[in-house]
Structures are given as structure tokens and as C-alpha cells.
N, C-alpha and C positions, 0 to 999 in steps of 0.2 A: 504494500500500500504506500502511495506517495502523495504528498500534497504540497502546494505552493505556499510560501510564507508571505507573499507580497500582495496578493489580491484579496480584498475583503470578501469577494464572492468566489472563494476558492473552490476548487474542484477536487473530487476524489475518484480514484479508480477502484472499483469493486466488481469482482466477477467479470472483468474485461470490459466493463461499461464505464463511460465517463459521465459523472453526475455533477451538475452545476447548481449551486444554491441560488434560490430566487431572492430578490431584495427583501421580501417579507420574512423569509427564513433567516437571512442575515440579521435583520432587525431584531427578531425574537432571540437569536443567539447572543447578540450584543447586549440586550437587556439583562439576560442571565449572567453574562460575563461581568458586567458592572456590579451585580449583586454578589456573585461568587465566581472569581476567576478560575478556581480549581474545583469544580463540582465532583462529587463522588459518583460512582456508577449508578447508585440508587437515585441520586438527584438527576442524572442524565435521563434515566428511564422515566422518571416522573415528568420531566420536561416534555418528552415525546408524547406521553399520555395527555398532558395538559394543553399542548399546542398541536392541533390537528395538521397544521401546515408542515410539521416535521415528521409526520407519521411515515413518510416514505424513505426516511433516512435511518440507517442502522445506528445503534448506540456507539459502535466502535468508530464510525465515521464522525459522529459528534465529538467523541473523545479526541480524535486527531484535529478537528477544527479548533478545539480549545487549546490544544498543544501549540498549534500554529499561531493562534491569537496571542498566547502568552509570549511566543517567540517574537512576534511583531512588536508587542509592548516593550519587551526587553530591549529590542533593537532601537526603538524610539527613545527610550530613556537613555540608553548609551550614547545615541547620537546627540541628544540634548546636553549630556554631560561633556562630551568631547567638544561641542560647540562652545560651551561655557569655558572650558579649559583653554580652548584656542583664543577666545576673546581676552581671557586673562593674560595669556602669554603675549598676545599682540600688544596689549596695553602696557605690560611690563617691559616689552622690547622698546616701545616708544619712550617709556620713562627712562630706561637705561641709555638710550641714544641721546636724550636731552641731557642727562647727567654727564655723559661723555663730552657733549659739546660744551657744557659749562666748565668741565675740568680743563678742556683744551683752551678755553678763553682764559681761565685762571693761570694756566702755564704760560700762555703768551704774555699776560700782564706781568707775571713774575720775571720773565726773560727781559721784557722791556724795562721794568724797574731796575733790574740788575745792571743792564747796560747804561741806564741813565745815571745810576749812582757811581758806576765806574768812571764815566765821562766827567761827572761832577767832581769826583775826587781828583782826577787827573788835571782838570782845569784849576782846581783850588791850589795845587802845588805851583802853578805857573802865574798865579795872580800877583799883582804888584802890591806894595804896601800902601799905596795912595788910596784912601777911602773917601776922599772928598767928593769925587764924581759919583761914587757908588751911593753916597747918602742921598744925593738928589734923585737918582733913578729909583732907588728903593722906596723913597718917600712917596713918589708918584704911584708906584705899584701898590703900596698899602692903601692909598686912597681909592684905587680901582678894584679892591677886593669886593666881590659881590656880597651884599648884605641880604638878610631875610626880609621879605616884604613886611610891612607893618601888620601886626596881629592884634586882634582884640576879641571880645566875646560876642561880636556880631556874627550873623550867619556867614557873611563874606569872609570874616577873619577865621572862623572855624573851618570853612571850606578850604581856605588856603593851607591851614595846618593839615587837614585831612588829605589833600592831594599830595602834599609833600610826604606824608606818612605812607601813602600808597606807593609812591615812587621808590622810597627807601626800602619798604618791605619787599617789593618785587625784585629789587637789586640783590637782596639777600636770598630770596627764595629761588630765583632762577639765574641770577647774575653772579658777580664776583666781589660784591661789597664786603663779604666776610670770607676768610680762608677756612674752609670746612675740611675736617679730617674724619675718616670713618670711625665711628664709636667702637671701642674695644669690645670684642665678643659678638659683634653684629655682622652677619654674613647675608648680603642680599640674595634673594632667590624667589622663585614662584610661591614657596610656602612660608616665606619669612613675613614678619610684620611689616616690613618695608625697608627702605634705604635710610639709615639713621646716621647722622653726622653731628659732631660737636665742633665748636669754634676753636680757633688757635690764634692767640695773640690779639684778641679784640677786647674792647672795653666790656666789663661785666662778664656774664656767663650767657652762652647762647647754644641752642640746639636746633637742628633741622631734620625733618623727616619727610619722606614722600612715599606714597603707597596707593594701593587700590582698595576701594571699599564698594560693596554691593548696594549702595544707597544713592538716591538721586541727589544732585548738588544742593537743592533747597533743604532737603531733610538733613543733609550733612551740616549745613550752616546752622540749622535750628538746634541740633544737638550740641555743636561746639560752642554756640553762644550761651548755652545753659551750663556754664562752667562748674557750678557746685554739684551737678549730677555725675560728673566723671572725674573732677579734680578733687581728691579727698582732702587736700590742704586748704581748699577754698571755703571760707566760712559764709560769705555772702557777696552778691553782686547786685548793687542797687542802680537802676537806671533812673537818673535824675532829670534828664531832658532828652527829647528826641526831635531832631530837625530834618525834614525832608530836603533833598537837594534837587537842583534843576535837572540833573542827569538821571533821575529816578532812584538814586541811592538814599541812604539815611546816615545821619551823624548822631551818635548817642554820647552823652556824657555819663560816665560810670564811676561809681565808688566801689572798690573791691577790697575785701579783707581776707588775709590768709592766716590760718592758724600757725602758731609756733609749734614746731615738731617736738620740742622738749621743754622742760621747766626752766632751762638755763638761758632762754632767749625770749625776747618779746616777739609778738606777731608782726606781720608786715601789712601795710595797706597801700593802695594805689589810687590815684586820681587820673582817670583815663578818658581819652577820646577814642571812640570806636566808629569806624567808617565802613559801611557796607555798600558795595557797588558792583555793577556788571561791566566787564571789559568788552571791547569791540568783538573779540572772538567768542563771546558767550560765556566766558569764565566768570564765576562768582568769587568775589574777593571780600574777605572780612579782615580788616587790619586795625591795629590798636597802637597807641603810644601814650605815655604819660604827659600830662599838661603841667608845665613848669612856669614859674614866674617870669623867666627870661623870654617866654613867648608872648607875654602880655595877654594871654588868654584868660578864661575864667579860672579862679583859684578855689582851693578847698582847704580850710584850716586844719591844722594837725589834730589828731584824735588821740586821746589818752590811751596808754598801754600799747600803742602801735608805733612802729618806725616806718616813716614814709619811704618806700622804695620806688625805683624808677623802672618803667617798662619802656625800653627802646623799641623802635618800629618793629612790630611782630604781627603775626596773623596767619590766615589760611587762604590759600589759592585753590579753588575747587573747580575742576573742569569736567564736563560730561564726557563719559567714556562710550565709545561705539558699542552698541549692544546692551547698554544699561550700566548703571554704576557710575563711579566717579574716580578721577585721579586727583589726589589731594597733596598739596605741599604745605607743611606746617613749619613755621619759624617761631621760636620763643627766644627772646633776647631781653635780659633783665640785669639791673644792677641792684643787688639785694642788700647793699650797705653793710658789708661784713664788719666794719669798724664797730658796730653796735653790739656785737656778741663777744663772749670770752674767746681768747685767742685759740683755745683748744677746739672750738666749734667752727672757726673760720673756714676750714676746708669744706665744710658743708655748704657754705654760702658762696664759695669761690669755685665750685666744681660744675662744669658744664655737663658732666656725666650724670650727676645727681639731678640736674634740671631736666635732662633728657628722659630719665627714668620716671620721675614724678609727674612731669607735665606733658612733654611732647609724645612719648610713647603711650602714656595713659590715654591721651586723646585718640590715637589710632586704635588702641585696644577696645575702647568703648564703641567706636564705630564698627569695628569688626564683630564685636559681641552682638550689637543690636542687629546688624545685617544678618548674622546667622539666625537669630531668633525670629526675624521677619521671614526668612526663607523656610525655616522648619516649622515654626509656630506650633510647638508641642508643649505638653505639660510634663514637667520634670519632677524633681525631688518632692515626695510627699504630696503630690497633687497640686503643687504650686507652679504657676507660670513663671518663666524666667524673669519677667519684669518685677514680679512680686518678690522674688528672691534677691534681685539686685537692690530693691528698695530696703530689704532687711539688712543687707550688707552695708548699704549707705547709712542706715540708722545706727548700726553698731559703730562704724568708723566715726560718724559725726558726734555721737554721744561720748565716745572716748576723747575726741579732740576738745569738746566743750568742757569736760571735766578736767582735762589736762591744762587748759588755758585759764579756766575759772574767771571769765569776764564778769565784771560787776553788773553790766547791763542785762545779764542773764540771772542775776540774783545771788551770785556767789559772794561770800565774805570770808575773810581769813580768821581763823582762831589763833589765839596765842599759843606759843610752843611750850614745851615742858622743860626748857633749859637747853635743849638740843635742836639744831636747825636742820637735821638730816631729813626729816619728814615734815611736809607741809600739810596742814589740815584746812580744808575749805568746807563751809556749810552753806546750803541753799535751802531757804524756806519759802521761796516765792511760789505762788500758785501757778505762774506760767511754766516754771520748770517742771512742776509735778502734774501738769495737765495731762490727763490720760494715763497717769502712772498709778494712781491710787483709787481708781473707780472699781466697781464690782467686777469680778471675774467669772468666767464660765463655770468654775467649780462652786459658785454660789457664795463664797466668802468675801465680804467687803474688807478692803484694806484700810487701816486707820493711820498708817505711817504718814507723817505730814512734813518730813524734811529728808534731805539727802546730804550725806557727808562724803567727802572725797579725801583720801589720803594719797599723796603723791611724792615721788622722790626721783632723783636721777643719780646715776653712778657711771664712772668711767671704767671701761673694761679693756684689758690689755691681752693681746695675743690669743683671741678666741673669735673665730668667724661668726657673724650674727646668725647665718642660716643654720649652722650646726647647733648653736646654743638654743635657738628657738625650737628646733626640731626636738631637742631633748625635753624642753619645758612642756611641749605639746604631748609627747609620748610617755613622759614619766611625771605625771601630775602629782603623784604621791610624794615625790622628792621635795616639793616646795609648798603644796597646798595643805590647808588645815581642814579636816573633815567638818568640824563644828562650825567654822566660819562659813563654809559653803552651805551648810544646812541653814544657818541663820540668814544668809543672803537670800536663799530661795524662799524661806518662810516669810521674810519681811515683806516681800512683794506679792505673796500668794494668798496667805490666809490672815493677814492683818496682825493682830496682837501676838507677839512672840517674845519671850524673854531671851536674853543672851544665853546661848548654849554653853553649858559647862562640859566637863568630860563625859564622854559617852562610852557605853559598853560596846566594844567592837569597833569596826571601822568600815570603810567602803569595801564592798565585795569585789569591786573592780571598776575599770573605766572602759566603756565601749564607745568607739567612734563610729558614728553613723553618717556616711557621706550624704550631702544634700545637693550641692551644686558646685561647679567650678567654671572658671573662665576658659576661653579657647586654648590658651597656651599654658594652662594650669599654674599660672603665677599667683593665683588667688583662689581659695576655695572656702566654701561655707559648709559647716557640718554641725551635727548635733552630738553633744557629749552626754552619754548616759552614765551617771555615777550610781552604781548599784548598792543597795542595802544600807540606806542611811538610817532609817528608823529601827531601833532595836529595843526600845524600852516603851513602857506603857504611856509615858507622856507624849510619845510621838504619834498618837492615834490620829491627830488632825493633819499630820504630815505624811505624804506618800513615802514609801520605802526608797524610791528612786528619785534622783534629782536630774533634771535635764538642763543643759547649758547650750545656748546657741553660740557658736564659735566661728570666728573669721580668722583665717591664716593667710599670710602672704609673705613673700620674700624668702622662701625656703629653697630657692635655686641658688646653689653656691657659685654657679658660673655667671650669674647675672651681676654686672658691674654697676656699682653706684646705687643699689636699691636697698631700702631698709626692710627689716623683718618685723612683722607684727603678729601678735597673738591676742585677740580681743574676744571676750566672751561675756555673756550675760545670762543669768537664770531665766528660764521661760516656763510658762504654765504648760501643763500637759496638753492643753487644747491646741497650743501652737498657732494662735490666731495671727493674722497679718498685722493687726494693730496692737499686738501684745506689748505691754510696757517693758522697756529694756533699760537696765542700769549697767552699762558696759564697764568692764574692768580689764586690765591686761598689761601687756608689755610692748614696748617699741624699742628696737635696737637699730641704731643708725651707724653705719660705718663712717669713719672719719678719714680713712686712707683711700686715695683715688686708685691705687694700684690694684690689679686683679688678684684676688685671693687664690692662692694655689693650695688647695686642700683636698683631702680625700672625701668623696661624696658619701662615704659610709662610716665616718668617724664616730658617729653617735652610737654605733653598735657597741662601743667599748665603755660607754658611760656607766651602764649598770654595774660593770665590774670595777671601773675606776672609783666608784663611790663606795664599794664594799670594803670592809675591813676583815682581813683574814689571811691565811697562808696562801701562797702563790699556787696557782693551778697549772695552767698551760704556760708554755714559754712565751715571753713577750716579743713583740715585733718592733723593730726600729724604723719602720717605714715612715713614721710620722716625723722623724727628725729632719727629713729632707725638706719638709714643707713648714718649717718652724719660723718663717718670716714674721716679723712683728706686725700685728694689726691692732688698730685701736678702734673702739666704738663707744658710743654713749647709750646706755640703757635708761629708759624712762618707764617708771612703774606708776600706775594709777588704779586705785580700787575704790569703788563707790558702794555705799551702804544706805538703804532706806531705814529710817528709824522714827520713833516718836520723840517729839521735841524735849520732853522731860528727861530723856535718857542720853542727852547730847554728850555730857562729860564721860559717861560710861562707854559709849560707842567710840568716842574719840580716842580714849585710852586703848581700847581694843584694837582700833584701826592702826594706831602708831605701832603697837607691839607686833601686829600682824605684818605690816609692811617691812619693819626692821627684820623680822624673822625671814621674810622672803628675800631681802637683800643679802642676808647671811647665807641662805641656801644658794642663791645665784652665784655668790662669790665662790662658794665651795664647788659648785658645778663648773664654773668657769675655770677654776684651777684644775679640776679633773680633766677638762677638755683641752687645756693648753698642750701644744705639741711636746714641750719639754717634759710634762708630767706623763703624757701618754707613752712617750718613748722609753721612759724609765720604769713604768709600772710593771710589776711582775705578774699580776694576776688578771691580765686582760683576756676577754673572750675575743675570738678571732673575727675580724671583719672580712667581708668579701674582698678578694684580691690579694690578700697577704699570703705568704708561703704556707701558713698553717691551713688556710682555706683550700689552697691548691692541693696540699697533702691529703686533706679529708676527701676531696673530689676523687683523687687517685685511689684511695682506699675503698670508696664506695664502688667504683667501677671494677676494681680487681676482685672484691668480694662477690659482686654480682656474677662475674665470669666464673669464679671458683665454684660457687654453689649451683648456679643454673646452667652453666656450660655454654652460654651465649654472651655476646657483647651487649652492654647496656647502651652504648653510644654507637651510632652508625658510622660516624667519621673515624678516620684512622689517625687522628691527631696524637702525637706522641708527647708533646710538651705539656707540662703541668698546667700552664696558663691556658692552653687551648682546651684541655680536658675540662677545666673549671668553667670556661666560657660556654662550651657545648652543653655541659650539664645544666648550667644556669638557664639556657634558652630551650631546654628539652620541653616538648609539648605536654608531656604527662607531669603530674604533680609529684615531685620527689621531696621527701622531708625526712630528717633524722631526729630521733628522740633519745634521751639519755637512758642509761641502764640504772635506774634508781627505783626505790619502792613506789614513788609516784613519778613516772616518767614525764618529762617535759620536752618540748621541741627545742632543738639547738640549731638547726639549719633547715632551710628550704630553698628551692630554686624559685624562679619568678612565677611559674605556674602554681607552685605550692602556696606562695604568698597570696596569689590571686584567689585560689580556692578557699583559703582560710580567711580571706579579707583582712589581712593584717600586714605588719611591716616586720623587717628583720629584728628590730628592737623589741616590739611587743610580742613577737613570736615566742620568745623565751619565757613568757609568762603563761603560755597555754599548755595545759596538761593534756596528755595523750587521750585519757578517758573522756575528756570534755567534748571531743569532736565526734564521738560515736554515740549512736542511740543505744537503747537497751539490747537490741539484737546484736548490734555490732560489738558491744562490750563483751557479751557472752561468747561470741565467736572468737574474739581476740584472746580471751582468757583460755579458751579451749586450745587455740593454735599456738599460744606463746611457748609452752614447753617444746613443741616441735621446732619452733624457730631456734631455740637455744640448743637443742640436741642435733637436729638435722641441718640447721644453718639457714633454712628458708621455709616459707609457707606461702601457698597461693590462696587468697581469700576470694569468696564469691562476691559478686556485685551487691551493692546495697546503698544505704543512705548514711551520710555523715553530716555534721553541722559545721558551719563556718564560725568564726569568733563572734559574729554578729547574730548568730542563731538561725541563719538561712540554711535550709536543707540543700545538700549537694548529693547528686547521684553519681555513681561511678560503675563502670562496666565490670571491672575486677580490680583486685589489689594484690600486690606482691610485697612481702616483707622478708628481709634478709639481714643476717648479722654482719656488721662491718668490722673487719679485723684490722688491727694496726700492724706495724712492722714486726712486733714480737708475737704475732699470730694470736693475740688475746682480743676479746671482744671490746670494741670501743663504743659502739652504739648500735641501735636498730634503725634500719632505713625502710621506709615505706614508699611505694610508688602506686599512685591511683591512676588507672588507665581510663581514658575517655570520660572524664568527669564533666559535669555541667550543673548549673543551678536549676533546681526544680521550679 
């Protein structure tokens, strides 16, 4: 039997006869196809009975028609995908050609300037000592120096400033006004965020980016103008005046405030002119610059608690792209007045790389994120739409920044200290701050807390990469968090009256991380933390046994240059409403060194051991000593507590002690993380990539071959590093557990981590018996003696559980004993074949 995949009225050959479908038959089949593209045989027979016009067609012919129809649909989708890829590559090629032309112009200009200075230097050596004539000539030249046209606050004066701003911005975006160099770590390509560059040798700090986004120019401009929605450091943008221009554009006068990233510096504000216009080629331009007194334009008085910074001509050039979407050029150029901050923080305000990460690339990421949401338009984590999850992330970040800065116009006031200035206490009793915070909740309990207290502090860290430290704080909460404080924070905003918790019987049963959402490049992700087993006593009857935290993580990529690491969390009600009250607390770690951190991406594997006290176990590795370059960063800690006003002194004392204990814990962790400590510590567990891990991979493969008589890995790689790499990327889940009374996992490949929904650090806290159901545990107990005596056992398929409680099915499992060099048992290895989530 053969059929064509091209014609809707396809034909089939049956019993030597050629049959053609009529239009009515095709229409009936198409209707069913849209309802059910892959009908069962029963459904096809039912269709024949229900549609008399199909009565002369056999079921197997209809089956083939549906196969061909699916084939055509697949071809159509593939064609659309390839067309989209082709459009993207064409646009990227155009972008790269323009960038190449700009670089050629820049090279020509540098060659010309080099020749000019050579000639000028040569002429200067031949010049005479008589300067009398020169003074006459130069005085005339000084008088001929072009001056700026008169400026004032009139529409004509503002338009003059706007046109000049537009020209200067375009010269930076597509010309050679600024010498741009590629940002470290950024490689342009079809899958990259774009072409990102930073300034070299110009006033202030500047960054430039160009890329492709799948949104129309007007939508792009609308998103970028709403700076607080994507620039996390932006507190507010107030439009004070709007003036239309004769060319169809608009001039806006803006006042913008930026949060201070740490307690050690004041915030920044800007008095700006923003000019929106359309160029002759149809490109949309949004450009901005600061208004200064030297321009005779409108002025804005200084604002308390802010340092007036300057924005040099910056903006967005947005061009429509053939086939849809936009090509965008972004330029950010600022003078952040670094003189106003302590010297140790000045690199943060003098780094173009930091500006690129926080502002320029953040704009591109926001555009790409929204473009993806528009194209897919699906519901993600816990039934929430992406826009709702982005709003929650924004609320967490904004709440943390508000607490960190403690502006008086938001109702914050400072409490006196207790003789030490290490921790600052702020109190907020304003109804505006608490609006929506202490209303009734879905659990039916009204909250009566009528104030919020924030305890904050900053500390300088030496020689510990921010990403590594933050990863440890996220994955080992028990090393720094206090159970009773978490319980109090959750209770204070959930059920109203709650006395300060004292010592409790027992502690948290564990921490479970539930993924919620992440950005396209995984540089930021939102998750829910489940802290198990809080209530253990009778007085906890009003409080659930489990606490839920909404948590925002960012900056955990060690290869990203100039980005800060943040861990911000807030207790949430079990109903997890979109408008749930949030009191964010957390950590922000900002690198102060512009150099790229050279560090192992898995150093946090050793922290659990580095913090332990006891005899040495395995041999230590000296791999960390090679990457022991000094790095500095500043960590800012801020914790918020809702409370009743009459308990202010009690809560303030608790908050001070808590933050001081966290500072002590962080210092201990940072010391354990420092390369010098890691290289000399004798009891470290082996991270991936070290000689010990390579040795373990070799033992696993040798033992598998010894007991089962076949090779575990298909490749014939001999090197230890190649064996480890192949094992790590093996499609089946492979994991090792210790030979103890209560076996726990010590190693897993990437598939194993995915199956257990955990990380290499958290893996070591999972007991073997926890992943099996009752049937699996009985089977394992039955087969364990055979594993120890015979060396291996084959287990039938079944169900196991991930660390998050999700059921996982597997076709079969193999368990074998892993022998070391002395032929003694080192651990037990499991391989789960063809696993999948149920």
C-alpha cells in the first residue's frame, strides 16, 4: 500500500484499484484530525459508522490517511521552524556585517589619529621658540570654537538638547564615538544573548549590546521605557512632563531613583530628558541624557539620601526585522560619582562590566523572556502564568531593596544601637508599608502584626567567589538558619498572634527545593522551599508542621563576569496566592574585583566536609591551590520580621542576635570555602573532576566488567578523565551508596541527579531506603545478601521516588559491588535503566 504525503485529496491503492477521496470525505477526515490527530482503530471504525460518506473506505486506508496527514503537519512545522531559523541567521548576519563595518571605521580612525599624533610630535620638535605669532593665531582659533546653541526650558530649547542627544547616542550605538571592546566571557552567536561590549578609556562607565528579539519595535520600546519592570536596581521613574515634537516624537522629563546595592553606599538619582522619535529608515529611537545646569535647561533640586549621578547620551535603537521581530542596539553610559562611596566599593561604580550585567544585558534578557512567553503562552510552575511568576520575582527583589535602603518616605526609622554598630535596626509602622500585609488570609486567621522590623549589616569577604558561597547558603540552610526564627517569621504573617519561639523539641526534618520557574539562560530562578517538620509540640497546633518559603536565586554562574549573587526568600501561606504578603529577607554578594574568577564549578561539594570536625577520611586534593587568586566581595544581609508594636524591644534584640549569628556562620563558611583552606583540609569529600572522582569512575567500570562480564561504557576510552566524562553523561541513572547501617548516596552521574531531582551536594543527605517504596525496600532487603556474596543482582522494574516525592518508573535495575585497589568493597553502585517520571 502506498500513499502520497503532498495532496490533501490523497489516493490509495487497494486490490489494484486507485481510490481518490472526495472533498466531502477530506473535510470529514480533517474535522476528526483536528479533534484527534492519532485516533485508535476503534475510533476509526466508529468514524466510518458515523459518516456514511466514508463507508466505502476501509479502516486501514483511513489509518494511512492519518499517517500521511501527520507527516504533512510535521513537515509544515519543520518548514516553519527552518524559516524562522533562516530569518534569525539572516538578521544576525546583517548585524555582524554592521558590526564589522563599525570596527573597520574604528580602525581607520585609530590609524588616522596615530598618524596625526606622529606628525604633530615631529613638527613640535622643529618648532621655533618664538611664540608671539602663535599667540595671535591661537587666540583667533579659540574665538572660533563652536559653542552650544542657547538652551532653556522652552520646547525649542529642549528640542535642541534632544536632537543633540540623539546624534551623540547614534554615534555610540553605530559609530565610533566610544572605543568598544568585547565583554569578557561573551561569545556572539545565533544562540547567544547578543553582541555585548564595554567601553575602554571613556568618561564614566559604558556598555553596549545588540541582538535580536521576537517582538515588534513599538512593544520593545514600551517594555524598555518601563525600567522598574526589568531593572531590579530601579526604584522609580516619574514622568514629570511630556512634550510632543513637530516630527511626531515626544520629549519627556524624568526623575529616576536607583536603589543602593549595599548598606555602605547611598542610592543614586537622575534628572533626565528622554527623546522618542522615528528615523527616516523607520527605526524607532529612545534616547536619554541627564539635564545639567550648564545646559540652562530645567533643573531638579537635590533629594535627601541620594547622590545625583549623570547619564551621558544613552538609549535604544530599534529596527524592524524582515519576517517579524526587531534588531535592537542598547547603549548605557553613566557617571555614577564613585567619589561618594568608600574606596573599597569604588570598583563597583567604576566597572563597565558591572553596568553591562545589571542594566544592558538585563534589558535584553527581559525582552527575550517576554518574547518566549508570547510565542509559547503556556502555564508553568504550579499553574501560574509566566507573567505572574515574574511579578512575584519582582516583588521579592523590590521588597528586599526597600528594606535594605530603608527610605524615610516609605516609613522607615532607625532604632538606637546596643553599643555596637555592626547591625542596623530599622522599624516601619506606616500603614502604607503594611498595606496588604496584615489582612485576613485564606486559612481564615487574621493577622494583628502592625509593624515591620529590619535588621541589616554588610561585611567584606576575602578570597571566596560569590557564586560558590551563595550556592552553599542555598543548599545547606541548616548551617546558618535558626529553626525557631523561621517558625516565628512564618507564624507572624500567617496566623497573627504568636509569641517568640523558644527552644523546640526536635528540628527540621529536612529542606526540599521545589522548582517553580527560571529565566531562559537560567541566570535566575524562582523556587519554593519546603522546611519539613516544624511543629513538634502541643502549642504548635495552630501552626502547620511544614513551612514554605518563596525563594529567588541569581548569580550562581561562576563564569559570569561582573554579576552579583542573590538569595532572597520570604515565608508564604500554603495557598500561595499571587497577592500573598511577602516580607523578603536574604543575602546579596557583590564582587569587587573586575577580573574573571577562575574557580572550580563544583567546589561546594566539599563544604559539608570542610565544616565537619573529625578525623580525616579520604585523601585531600590540591586542585584548589591553582585557583587561589585573591577575590574580594561585599556581602549585605537583611532580615525582616513582622511583629506587634509592644514587642519592639524584644524583637529587636532577637533580630540583632540572629543577624550576628548569621555573620559568624558566613565567616566560618567563607573560611571553609577559601582555596587555601580547601587545599589543606584533610577530610574533604571528592568533587567531580578530581583524581579521586576519576578513580571511583574507574572502579565502578572495572567492577561492572568483573561481575557481569560486559563493559559498562560503550566507548573504548582509556584515560581516567575520559572514563569519568563518559560515565557522567551515561543515559541511565548511575549512583553509588555507602556501605553503612543506613546507606546514603555518595555519587551520581547527571542522569542520576536528574532522576532524584537533587544536586551533588544535597545528594549526600539522601538515604538509600528513602527512594524506594515498600515493595522496592522489600526487594532490596531480599537481594542485598546476594549483592554482597555474588557481587551483583538484577532487580525487576518498579517505582522509586525522587527527593521531591515524585514517582519514577524504571524498566530494570542492576546493583553491583564496587571494589577498590585492595579488592575490598568500597560501595554499592546502582544503575536504573530507562527511567522516567510517572
